[in-house]
N, C-alpha and C positions, 0 to 999 in steps of 0.2 A: 901449911903451904907457904912458900916464900913468894916474894913479889914477882919474880920472873915467871913462876908458874901461874899466878893469878892473872898476870898481864896477858899470858897466852890465851886465857879464856875470854878476854875482852878485845884484844887487838884486832882480830879479823872482823869485828862488828863495827868498827869505827869508820866513818866516811867523811870525806871533805865535800862541801858544796862549792862548786866552781861555776864560773860564768862560761856560757857557750861561745860567746863572741867577745872580742877585745877591740878597743880603739887602736887605730894605727895612725901615727903621726908622720912617720918616716917610712915610705914604701920600700926604700932600699934596705933599711934595717929589718923590716918585717915584724911580725908579731913576737911576743915573748915566748920562750920555750915551754912555759908552764902556765895553765889558766889561772886567773886570779881566784884566790880562795876567799869566800865570804864568811864561812863558819864551819863548824864541826857538827856531826850528828852520830848517832849509834843505833843499831838495829835492835828493836824491842820485840818484833814478831817476825817469824820466818816468811810471812806472806807480804813482805815489802814495807812494813811500817818502821819508820825511823823517827826517833825522838831528837829534838833540838830546842832552841829558844825561839820565842815568838819574835824577838827583835832580829834574829837571823832570817826568819821567813819574810818579815817585812822588807828586809834588804833585797830579797829576790826581785821585788817589783821595780827596784831602781836600776836594775840591769836591763839594758836595751838590746833588742835584736835588730838585725838589718831589716830595712823596709819590706823586702820581698819574702820574709818569713811570716807564716800565719800568726795572727795575733793571739790565738788561743794556745800557742806553744810556750812552754815555760822557758825563760831565758837562762835557766840554771839547771844543772844536773848534779846528781850525787856521784862521787867518784870513790870507788872502793879499790883497795890495793890487796893483791893476793900473790904470795910467793909460790911459784911453780918451778919446774926443772929448768925452764928457759930463762928464769929470772923473775923480777917483780913485774906483775901485770897490772895495768890500770883498767878497771872495769867500769865504764860509764853506765849509770842507771837512770833511765828516763823518769821524770817526775809526772805522776798522774794527778796529784792534788795535794792540798795542804789543809790543815785544820788547827785553829787556835781556840783558846778558851773564850767562849762568847759571854758567859755570865759567871760572876764570882761573888758569892755572898759570904760574909764573915760573921763570926760571933762577936760578943761585946769586948773581948780582950785580944783582938787581932792587932799585931804591930808590924805586919809585913807591907810590901808594896801595895799601894791603893788599887792598882789595876789587877792585882792577883799575881800568881806565880808566872814567871817568864818561861812558859812552856808552849811547844807546838809539835805537831806531828807532820811528817812528810811521807806520802805514799808513793813508792817507786814501782816500776813495772818489772818485778822479779819475784820469784818464789824460791823457797828453800834457803833463805838467807840465815846466817848464824846469829841468833838473838842472844843478848846478854841475859844473865840472871838478875832479876830485880829483887832487892831486899827492902820491903816497905814495912816490915813488922818489928824488926829489932829496934830497941831504943839505943840511939847512938850517943855515947858519952864523949865529953871533951878529952882529948888526948888519944882518941882512936886513930890508928894509922890508916891513912887512905892514900890513894894515888889517882891520877887523872891522865888521860891521853887524848891528844887532839892536835890541832895545827896552830899553836900560838905564833903570831906574827905572819900567819898565812904563808903566801909564796915566798916571802923574804927569808924565812928560816930554811926553806928547801933549796934556796939559791943563794945562800949567804956569801960564798966566795965569788959570785958572778956567774955561776953555772949550776945546773942541777946536781946536787951532791947528796940529796936525801930523798927517799921515796917511801917514807913511813910516817906514822904519827909520832909525836914526841911525848915520851913518858915523864911524868913528874911525880914526886912523892912528898907527902906532908902529913899533917895531923888535923883533926877537927879542933880548931882553936877556940870556938865558942858555938854554943847552941842558942839560936835566937828565937824569942827574946831572952829565954832562960831555959835550962834543962826541962824538957817535957816530952810526952809521947808524940805530939804533932807540932813540931817547931815550924816557923815560916821560912827559916833558912839556916844554913850552917856557914860559919866563917872558917876558912882554911888558910894555912900559911904557905900558899903557893902563888907566885906572881903569874897572873893570867893576862895575856895581851890579845889584841884583835886577831880573830881567826880561831881562837880557842873556845869561843862561845858555843855552847851545846855539847861540850865534851862530857863523857861519863865520868863520874867520881865513884870509885869502887874501893871495897875493903881489901887491904893488902893480903890478908890471910885467907880469903875465900874467892875473891874476884867478883863478888856480888855488888851490883850497882846500888848506891845509897843516895844518889842525887845527880843533878845536872849543873855544871858550871855555868853561871850566867852574868856575873859582873865582877869588876875589880874596884877596889878603893884607891883613889888617886890622891896624891898630895899636890901641892902647888909650889912653884918656884919662879924666880925672875931671872931672865938672861942677864949676863954680866954687862953686855954692851948697851943694849937698848932698853933694858928693864921690862921686857915683854913677859907677861904672865903666861905660863904654860903648865900643863899637867905632867906629873911625874908618877908613873905606876909604882905601887907598893907591893909587898908580898902578902897582902891581905885580899882575899877574894871570897866570893859568895856563891853558895850552892842551893839550888831548889831541892828540897828533900824528896825522896822517892815516894812518899805517901801521896804527894800531889801527882806524881807521874802515874802511879797505879790507878788512882781515881779518874784522872783525865783520860787515860787509855781506855777505860771501860766505856766512857761516853763516846769516844772516837769510834770504837768498834760497832756501835749501833748505827752509824751513818751508812745508809744504803749505797751511796755513790762512791764508797771507798773500797769496793770489791775489786779484786784483780781481774783483768780481762783473760779470756781463755788462752791467749797466745803468749802469756807471760812465761818466761823460761827461768830455769835454775842457773846458778853461776857455772856449774859444770857444763850444762847445755850451751851456754854462751861461749865458753872456752873451746868446746869441741867443734863449734862451727866458726871459730875465729881464725884469722890469719895473723900470726905474730910477726912483729917487726921491731927492730931496735930504734926507738924514737930518738935516742941520743945521737945516733949515727945518721938516720934518714930524715929526721925532722917530723913535726907534728902537723896533721891536717887541721887547718883553722877556718872558721868562718870569721872574716874580718870586716871592719867598717871604718871608713875614714871619717873623722869627726873634727869639730871645732875644738881646739885645745882649751879655750876658756870655758866653753859649755861643759866639757868633760871634767875639768877641774872642779867646777861647782858641784857636779853630780857626785864625784868621788868624795868631796868634802861631806856631802849629805850622808853617803853610805858610812863614812868613818864615824859619824856621830852616833850611829846606832850599833857599831861594833863594840865588842867587849872592852877592848883596850882604851876606848875613849869614854867609857861610862863611869860615873861616880855613883856609889851606892846611895849617897844622900840625895841624888836626883830621882830616885825611885825606880 
């Protein structure tokens, strides 16, 4: 199987986590044409279970809803893209709940992050979703060809020329550069030679020859440099990134499925049922319906800075 064929097995399972509301500073200019992307996820079970990173889920809580919206409503939704005869359709999936690893115990020779693997699950109100195949049994060697697909740089990549010019995940290809801490059946991470930036957190990492997922992208290694004029220290992304191996994903998923409150409500629909009852329109021509809120620019800048610190592109593996 070539990479195009394997990507077709994964692509429809990838989702973007987007904010439901956006700050508006200029009422005349209006809201942006695409919602801010906080991270990536991918379907691991047809009954609405999506895998991502714990730091992506923590970023959900930093997104604010307008005052008149119920406090128990999630300020974020999962956005799935599906190509139909009319074009690319955006399918919003409402979030029912999230789960992260509560306890993590290690053996005497554990070299990974102290808090454990950066994994989380998001439960959305949908059934019949297309899950990926998870490969947690194979021993992955250095040099194995892998690929990843998600939303690096978030909305910026989708609107690079100043308007929406992309409505798909971005596919990247590389190899397993290192098995951490050394080649073994249960490594704590993989290193891959792919530059991963904010928004790509939670992307599936899969084998090029089968499409089976072997891990979850979770961090990038940053270098440091000084600006020429003011000598300000800033981070520079490198093409070294890190992956949570799928054996953690499989074991965590088993615990997640035992949670009683993660069952689907009876009125959850399949994607086809959603599309059959939907009214299609060209968003690029007619615009997007937004829930907007006017905010203090200084307060919003501080909040965005806090979100950025937990996104992939601003993380350094040495920080844990």
